[in-house]
C-alpha positions in Angstrom: -0.3 0.0 0.0 1.3 3.4 -0.9 1.8 5.6 1.8 1.8 9.5 0.4 2.5 12.3 2.9 -1.1 13.0 3.2 -1.6 9.8 5.1 1.3 10.4 7.3 0.3 11.4 11.0 1.1 15.0 12.0 2.6 14.9 15.5 3.5 17.6 17.8 4.6 16.8 21.0 5.1 20.5 22.5 1.8 21.3 21.0 3.2 24.1 18.6 1.4 23.3 15.6 -1.9 23.5 17.3 -0.8 26.5 19.3 -0.1 28.6 15.9 -3.9 28.2 15.2 -4.8 29.0 19.0 -8.6 29.4 18.7 -11.1 27.5 20.3 -12.8 25.0 18.1 -16.3 25.5 16.8 -18.5 23.4 15.0 -16.7 20.1 16.6 -18.8 17.1 16.2 -20.8 16.4 19.2 -19.3 13.7 21.5 -21.4 11.5 24.3 -22.1 13.5 27.5 -19.7 13.8 30.4 -19.5 10.7 32.8 -19.7 11.2 36.4 -16.6 13.0 38.0 -14.4 11.7 40.8 -12.7 14.2 43.1 -9.7 13.5 45.7 -7.1 15.1 47.9 -3.7 13.9 47.0 -1.9 12.0 49.7 0.1 14.3 52.2 -2.0 17.5 51.3 -4.4 18.9 53.6 -8.1 17.9 52.7 -9.3 21.5 52.4 -12.6 21.3 50.7 -13.4 24.1 48.0 -15.9 25.4 50.3 -13.2 25.7 53.1 -10.9 27.6 50.9 -13.6 30.0 49.6 -13.6 28.4 46.0 -16.6 26.4 46.2 -18.3 28.6 43.2 -15.3 28.9 41.2 -14.8 24.9 41.6 -18.6 24.9 40.1 -17.6 27.0 37.3 -14.8 24.5 36.5 -16.7 21.8 36.6 -19.4 23.3 34.4 -16.7 24.2 31.8 -15.5 20.6 31.6 -18.5 19.1 31.2 -19.5 21.5 28.1 -16.2 21.0 26.2 -16.4 17.1 26.9 -19.9 17.1 25.4 -18.9 19.5 22.7 -15.5 18.6 21.7 -15.6 14.9 22.1 -13.4 14.4 25.0 -13.6 10.8 26.6 -11.6 11.8 29.9 -10.5 15.0 31.5 -8.3 15.4 34.6 -8.1 18.8 36.1 -6.5 20.5 38.7 -6.4 24.3 39.8 -4.4 25.7 43.1 -4.1 29.1 44.3 -0.7 29.3 46.1 -0.1 25.7 47.6 -3.9 25.4 48.5 -6.2 23.3 46.0 -9.5 24.7 44.6 -10.4 21.4 42.5 -8.9 18.2 41.8 -11.2 16.1 39.9 -11.7 13.7 37.1 -14.4 13.4 34.5 -15.2 10.7 32.1 -13.8 7.3 31.5 -10.2 5.9 31.0 -11.6 3.0 29.5 -15.2 1.7 28.9 -16.9 1.5 32.2 -13.7 2.3 34.3 -13.9 5.9 35.4 -11.0 8.1 35.2 -9.5 9.2 38.8 -7.2 12.3 39.8 -4.5 9.9 40.7 -4.3 8.4 37.1 -0.7 8.5 35.3 -0.1 9.9 31.7 2.7 10.8 29.6 4.0 14.4 30.2 5.7 14.8 26.9 7.0 18.5 26.3 6.7 19.1 30.2 10.1 17.3 30.6 11.6 19.7 28.1 11.4 22.4 31.0 13.0 20.1 33.0 15.9 19.6 30.5 15.8 23.3 30.2 16.1 24.0 34.0 18.8 21.5 34.4 20.8 23.3 31.8 20.0 26.8 33.3 21.2 25.2 36.7 24.5 24.7 35.2 24.7 27.8 34.1 24.0 29.3 37.3 26.9 27.4 38.9 29.3 28.5 36.2 29.8 24.9 34.6 28.8 25.9 31.0 27.4 29.2 29.1 24.4 29.6 27.1 26.7 30.6 24.3 29.0 27.8 24.5 28.9 25.7 20.9 27.3 22.1 20.9 30.6 21.4 19.1 32.3 21.7 22.5 30.8 18.6 23.4 29.7 16.9 20.2 32.0 17.6 17.7 30.7 15.2 15.0 27.3 16.6 14.9 26.9 18.5 11.5 27.2 22.2 12.2 27.5 21.6 16.0 30.2 24.7 15.7 27.7 26.9 15.0 25.1 26.1 17.1 25.0 27.0 21.0 23.4 25.4 23.7 21.5 28.3 24.3 19.9 28.4 21.0 19.0 24.5 21.2 17.1 25.5 24.3 15.2 28.0 22.8 14.7 26.4 19.5 16.7 28.9 17.4 19.2 26.5 16.3 17.8 26.2 12.9 17.8 22.3 12.9 15.2 20.7 11.2 12.5 18.6 12.9 12.9 15.0 12.7 9.1 14.6 13.3 8.7 16.1 10.1 10.8 13.8 7.9 8.7 11.6 5.8 11.0 8.6 6.1 10.5 8.9 9.9 7.1 9.2 10.1 6.3 6.3 8.0 8.7 4.1 10.2 6.8 5.3 13.3 3.2 4.8 11.6 4.2 1.3 10.5 5.7 0.5 14.3 4.4 2.8 17.1 6.1 0.1 19.4 9.4 0.4 18.3 12.1 1.7 20.4 14.0 4.8 19.5 17.6 5.8 20.2 18.4 9.7 20.4 21.4 9.0 17.8 18.8 7.6 15.5 16.3 10.7 15.9 19.3 13.3 16.0 20.5 12.0 12.6 17.2 12.6 11.0 17.4 16.3 12.0 21.0 16.9 11.5 21.3 15.4 8.0 19.4 18.3 6.6 20.7 21.7 6.2 20.0 24.2 8.6 16.9 26.0 8.0 18.4 29.5 8.9 21.2 30.8 10.4 21.2 30.0 14.1 19.7 32.6 16.3 18.0 34.4 13.5 14.6 32.5 13.7 12.6 29.8 15.3 11.2 26.6 14.4 9.6 23.8 16.8 12.0 21.1 16.8 12.3 17.9 18.9 15.8 17.6 17.4 17.0 20.4 19.4 16.1 18.9 23.0 17.6 15.3 21.9 21.1 17.1 21.0 20.8 19.0 24.3 20.1 16.0 26.1 23.1 14.2 24.5 25.2 17.2 25.2 24.1 17.5 28.9 25.2 13.9 29.4 28.6 14.7 28.0 28.9 18.2 30.2 28.0 16.2 33.5 29.1 12.8 32.8 25.7 11.7 33.8 22.8 9.8 32.5 20.0 12.4 31.6 17.9 10.0 34.0 20.1 10.7 37.2 20.6 14.2 36.4 17.1 15.1 36.1 16.3 13.3 39.2 19.0 15.1 41.3 18.5 18.5 39.7 14.6 18.7 39.1 12.5 15.9 40.3 13.8 15.3 43.6 14.4 19.0 44.8 10.7 20.0 43.7 9.4 16.6 45.4 8.0 15.3 42.1 7.4 11.8 43.4 4.6 10.5 41.0 6.8 11.8 37.8 8.9 8.8 36.8 11.3 8.0 33.5 10.6 5.2 31.6 12.9 4.0 28.6 10.1 1.8 27.6 6.3 1.9 26.9 5.7 1.5 30.8 3.1 3.5 32.9 2.6 2.4 36.3 -1.1 2.0 37.6 -3.5 3.4 37.9 -3.2 4.5 33.9 -5.2 7.1 32.1 -5.7 4.9 28.9 -5.5 6.8 25.3 -7.0 6.2 22.1 -6.5 7.7 18.8 -7.5 7.8 15.0 -4.1 9.3 13.8 -3.0 6.4 11.7 -6.6 6.2 10.0 -4.9 7.3 6.5 -1.6 5.3 6.7 -3.6 2.0 7.4 -5.8 3.0 4.7 -9.0 2.9 6.7 -12.4 4.0 4.4 -13.9 7.2 5.0 -17.3 6.6 7.2 -15.7 3.4 8.9 -15.3 3.7 12.5 -11.8 3.6 13.7 -10.0 4.2 17.0 -7.1 2.5 18.4 -5.9 1.9 21.9 -2.6 3.8 21.8 -1.5 3.7 25.7 1.4 1.6 25.5 2.8 2.8 22.2 6.3 3.4 22.7 7.2 7.1 23.4 11.0 6.8 22.8 10.6 9.0 20.0 9.7 12.2 21.8 12.6 13.7 23.3 16.0 12.6 24.8 16.5 9.4 26.9 16.0 10.0 30.3 13.7 12.8 29.8 10.5 10.4 28.8 8.3 10.2 31.4 4.9 9.6 32.8 3.2 11.6 35.6 0.0 12.7 37.3 -2.3 15.9 37.8 -0.7 16.8 41.3 2.9 16.9 39.7 1.7 18.8 37.1 0.8 21.6 38.9 3.5 21.6 41.3 5.6 21.7 37.9 3.8 24.9 36.6 4.2 26.9 39.7 7.9 25.7 40.3 8.9 26.5 36.9 6.7 29.3 36.6 8.4 30.8 39.6 11.9 30.1 38.9 12.2 28.0 42.3 15.2 26.3 41.2 16.9 29.2 39.6 18.7 32.7 40.1 16.6 35.7 39.3 18.5 36.6 36.6 18.3 32.9 35.0 14.8 32.6 35.5 14.5 36.1 33.7 16.3 34.9 30.9 14.1 31.5 30.7 11.2 33.6 30.1 12.7 36.1 27.7 10.6 37.2 24.5 13.4 37.5 22.2 11.6 35.4 19.4 9.2 38.2 18.9 11.7 39.9 17.4 13.2 37.2 14.9 10.3 34.5 14.2 8.7 34.4 10.6 7.3 31.9 8.6 9.5 30.2 6.1 8.4 28.3 2.9 8.6 24.5 3.5 8.9 25.0 7.3 5.6 23.8 9.1 6.6 25.0 12.6 8.1 28.6 11.5 5.9 31.4 12.5 5.9 34.6 14.2 5.6 34.9 17.9 3.3 37.3 19.7 1.7 37.3 23.2 -0.7 34.6 21.7 2.5 32.4 21.8 6.0 33.1 22.6 8.7 30.5 23.1 11.4 31.0 25.7 14.0 28.8 27.0 11.7 25.4 27.3 8.5 27.2 28.3 5.8 28.6 26.5 4.1 32.0 27.1 0.4 32.7 26.5 -0.5 36.3 27.5 0.6 36.3 31.2 0.4 32.5 31.5 4.0 30.6 31.4 3.1 26.9 30.4 3.7 23.9 28.5 1.0 21.9 26.2 2.1 18.5 25.1 0.0 16.3 22.7 0.7 13.0 21.2 -0.5 9.4 20.6 -4.1 10.6 21.8 -3.0 12.3 25.1 -2.9 15.9 25.4 -2.1 18.1 28.7 -1.4 21.6 29.7 0.5 22.8 32.9 0.4 26.6 33.6 1.2 29.0 35.8 -0.1 32.8 36.0 2.3 34.7 38.3 -0.1 37.7 38.9 -2.4 35.4 40.7 -0.3 32.8 41.9 -2.4 30.1 40.2 -1.5 26.9 38.8 -3.6 25.1 36.3 -3.3 21.7 35.0 -5.2 19.5 32.6 -4.9 16.2 31.0 -7.1 14.8 28.2 -8.1 12.1 26.0 -10.5 11.6 23.2 -13.5 9.5 22.2 -14.1 8.9 18.3 -16.1 11.9 17.6 -12.9 14.2 18.5 -11.0 13.0 15.1 -11.9 14.6 11.8 -11.8 12.6 8.6 -8.3 12.4 8.0 -7.9 11.1 11.8 -6.5 14.5 13.1 -7.4 16.3 16.2 -6.3 19.6 17.4 -4.6 20.0 20.9 -7.9 20.2 22.9 -6.2 20.4 26.3 -4.9 24.0 24.9 -8.4 24.9 23.9 -9.6 23.5 27.6 -6.9 25.5 28.9 -7.8 28.7 27.4 -11.5 28.4 28.3 -10.6 27.6 32.1 -7.9 30.1 32.5 -10.8 32.8 31.5 -12.8 31.2 34.6 -10.2 31.1 36.8 -8.7 34.4 36.3 -11.0 36.3 34.0 -8.7 39.3 33.6 -5.9 37.0 32.3 -7.7 35.0 29.7 -5.0 34.0 27.2 -5.2 35.8 24.1 -6.4 34.4 20.9 -5.8 37.0 18.4 
């Protein structure tokens, strides 16, 4: 069976392609009604109810917003958590993980690009302690990588290196679609992205490219003489108390698991239009998504903890945190013919060093293999918001594609929990 470009699934772990559209869905196919909700206070956290914290009405508004979105957008399950400071407003799950199995707040799911913020933070900690500089070239540690003498660590971290995204490579996508359980190695992934000419002179534009963080992870292992898994554990996960965020070099996810489903291989597999099609994708191998040691699963509590810690720069000096949140790409980002992830940055979407800024919010918004999520922090009000989303069949279009509905839901919820700080859409 011939596989053409139109039949390849389009993937964006960081949600950048979806963020470019940055509009709430309209006219979506209507899914089933939302199932009953499950709420819980995480272990070790005060059993502070919404009523006790004075946020009962806000929690009710969050529930109503999620219920409508699930009905209108075809969501199978939603897990949500909102906190003010360190006090929970709501921690609940909606819908089903599998048929007849309710989603619960303690379920684990893949965190995708959230780990990009961890890798970026580890790099900035090394800058803080004088081990490296953001201006050091990649070639200092990986001299055999093409153009490594022209690309800096800072450019990799902010995705301004010019390296092509291996996820846009036709051969890579064919292999990924043919075997979603394949175990990929970082060197394989990097080779796809670095074998092509740079899209632009390093530092002069921006494009979302998974290649950057695969290379950055390999460089950090050389710099520290530590495996990435150990480096992230020591410098990020342990200091932040992220006990439910765990690396996995395979497709393993610890129980309880939020199951994922997708139709993204519909065209690749030649499924006829109108034929019902949905695959269980929970245990598809995520080794292609980022550098080794940063492939992780998490839960909703760790997502909100991450949002606040990264958003406040808890592990960084004030100067490096300010650098992480720089808006430099607004001055030198534009569309480039043939580059699907090159676009101008604005208050709608700006990429800092391993973080996304949407209006006043600091976030990451991963999506792949049937799961989408957002963890976001609003400094002005000290609000953390996290959602994880899975889809039912009605969410997917005729080509088996679906936008990042977690980002859309985040925009709706942000307008509810902080009406004066709703993320801009235009």
